[in-house]
C-alpha positions in Angstrom: 88.6 124.3 135.2 92.4 123.9 135.7 94.9 126.0 133.5 96.1 124.0 130.5 99.2 125.0 128.6 99.2 125.6 124.8 99.4 122.4 122.9 97.9 120.3 125.9 96.2 117.0 124.8 93.9 114.7 126.9 95.7 111.6 128.0 95.3 108.5 125.6 94.3 105.2 126.9 95.1 101.8 125.6 91.5 101.3 124.4 91.6 104.6 122.4 94.8 103.5 120.7 93.2 100.2 119.7 90.2 101.9 118.5 91.9 104.2 116.2 94.1 101.2 114.9 91.0 99.4 113.9 89.2 102.4 112.4 92.1 103.3 110.3 92.5 99.5 109.1 88.8 99.5 108.5 89.2 102.1 105.7 89.5 105.4 107.5 93.4 106.2 107.5 92.8 109.9 108.1 91.0 109.2 111.3 92.6 111.5 114.1 93.2 110.7 117.8 92.2 113.2 120.3 90.9 115.9 117.7 90.1 119.2 119.1 86.6 120.3 118.1 85.9 124.1 118.8 82.3 124.8 119.8 80.7 127.6 117.7 79.8 130.7 119.4 81.7 129.6 122.7 85.3 129.9 124.0 85.6 126.2 124.7 86.3 123.0 122.7 85.5 119.3 123.0 88.0 116.6 122.3 87.0 113.6 120.1 88.7 110.3 121.1 88.8 109.4 117.4 87.4 111.8 114.9 86.9 111.3 111.1 87.0 115.0 110.4 85.6 115.1 106.9 82.7 113.0 107.8 82.1 114.7 111.1 82.1 111.6 113.1 83.4 111.4 116.8 84.0 107.8 118.2 84.1 107.9 121.9 85.5 105.0 123.9 83.8 104.9 127.3 85.9 103.2 129.8 84.7 100.7 132.3 87.1 101.2 135.1 85.5 101.8 138.7 86.3 105.5 138.4 84.9 105.9 134.8 82.8 108.9 134.9 80.6 107.8 131.8 78.5 105.6 134.0 77.7 107.8 136.9 74.4 110.1 136.6 76.5 113.1 136.5 78.7 111.7 133.8 76.0 110.5 131.6 74.3 113.8 131.9 77.8 115.6 130.9 78.2 113.1 128.0 74.7 114.0 126.7 75.4 117.7 126.9 78.7 117.2 125.2 77.0 115.1 122.6 74.2 117.6 121.9 76.9 120.3 121.5 78.6 118.3 118.8 75.5 117.2 117.1 74.2 120.8 116.9 77.4 121.4 114.6 76.6 118.5 112.5 78.9 115.9 114.2 77.7 112.3 114.8 78.8 110.8 118.0 79.2 107.0 118.5 79.9 105.6 121.9 81.8 102.3 122.1 82.6 100.3 125.2 83.4 96.9 126.1 79.8 95.5 125.8 79.5 96.7 122.1 83.1 96.5 121.0 82.8 93.4 118.9 79.5 94.5 117.3 81.3 97.9 116.4 84.3 96.2 114.8 82.1 93.7 112.9 80.0 96.4 111.3 82.3 99.4 111.5 81.6 100.9 108.0 77.7 100.8 108.8 78.2 102.6 112.0 80.4 105.2 110.6 78.1 106.0 107.7 75.2 106.2 110.0 73.2 103.3 108.4 73.0 101.6 111.7 73.1 102.8 115.4 75.1 101.1 118.1 73.5 99.7 121.3 75.1 101.3 124.2 75.2 98.2 126.5 75.0 99.4 130.2 74.7 103.0 129.4 
C-alpha cells in the first residue's frame, strides 16, 4: 500500500457528492462524506463513501466507469471482504449504483432503517 500522509482522504466523485446531498435532504443532515472507520483489532481503516455514524450505516456508490473495480471478480471479492469487516463491527452497508439509484432515492428512509434491502443491479 502506498504511503499516505496524515489527513489524506479518498477522492470524491460527482456521484458521491450527489448521494450525500440527497441523503442529507432525506432527513440525515449529519451524514458524513468519506468517513474513516477504524477496524477493531487491526491497524487499518475503511472509508465509507457516505456514513450515518450514529446509525452505523455506510452507503457506497459503486461507479460504472470502464475501470471501475467494483464489477471485476477481484473487486467484488474485495468489496465482500470490506463489507464483512464493517458488518462484524455492527455497520450496515448499502451499495448504490446507476441501476438502483432511483429506487434508493424513492425509498431512502426504508433502506437506511434496514426495513428494506436494495437490489444490486448487475453486481
